[in-house]
N, C-alpha and C positions, 0 to 999 in steps of 0.2 A: 525125357526130351526126345522129340521125333527128329531123326536125322534128315538132312535134305535129300530129296530123291533125284533121279536122273534129270528130269526137266529143270529143276531148280539149279542143279550143278551146271547144266548147259547154259542157262540164263546168266548165272554168275560169271561164267567164262566169257560169254558174249559181251556183257557190260564192260569187262576189263579191256576188250578189243574195241568196242564202239566208242567209248569216251575219248581216248586219245585220237582216234581217226576223225571224229567229228570236230574236236578242238583244232586239229591240224588244218581241217578244211574251213575253219572259221565259223562253224555252226554251233553257236553257244547261246542262242536265244530261241524263244518259241517260234516254231515254223508253222503252226496250225492257224493261229490268228482268227479263231471262230467265236470265241466267247467274249461278251462285253466286259468280262472280268479278267481278260488276258493280262498276264504279267510275266516277267522274266524271272520270277522267283519260283522256287520249288519245281524245277524242271524234271521231266521224266521221259521215258521212251514210249512213244505211241506207235503201235504196230497196226498193220492193216487188217488184223484179225486178233482174236484171243490167242494168247501164246500157245495154248494147247492144240490149236488148229494150224499152227505154222510149221512149215518144213524147216529143216536145219538151215538152209540157205536163206529163207525168208526171215528167220530170226535176226540175221545180220543185214539183209538187204531191203526188207519191207518195213522200214522203221524211220521215224522222224522224231525230232525233239519237240516236246510240247509242255506247256505249263500245266499245272494241275487243273486249272479251270477249263482250258481248251480240251485237254485229254478227257476229262470227265464229260464234257459236252459231246464229243464224238463217240464215246463209249455207249451212249444211248441210241445211236443210230443202228439200223440193220447192218449186218455183216458186209453185204455187198457194197453198200453206200460208203461205209467206213474204209473198205479196201480201195475203192475207186478214189476216194479223197486222198488217202495217204499216197497212193501211186501218183496222183496229180501233184502233190506237194513235192515228192521226190523228183519227178520229171522237171518241175519248174525251178529247181535249185540252180543257182549260177555255178556252183562247183559241187561235185560229189565227193564224199569221203572215200578214201582208198581203203578197202577192206579185202584183205587176201585170206581166203578160207583154206589155203593149202599149207 
């Protein structure tokens, strides 16, 4: 069995911090709303870029909640379009999750 690498360990840690922060802010449904098949089932974390291209801070800050259908929809977009879209979703939130990286 292959053991998790550095990036996987970082991501697992990030998820343990993101989930309660987003729940506390009341963000518990799809924020993307781009797919005609959008649903609040099977939610995941949608980043503004592939995780391998994210900085440590972006792993926590450049992220939105998305259903599988919407997440898959934006994953097909070019990197810059996806990044701009996620930034716009984050900017338009009525409340931001509090994430302290220190």
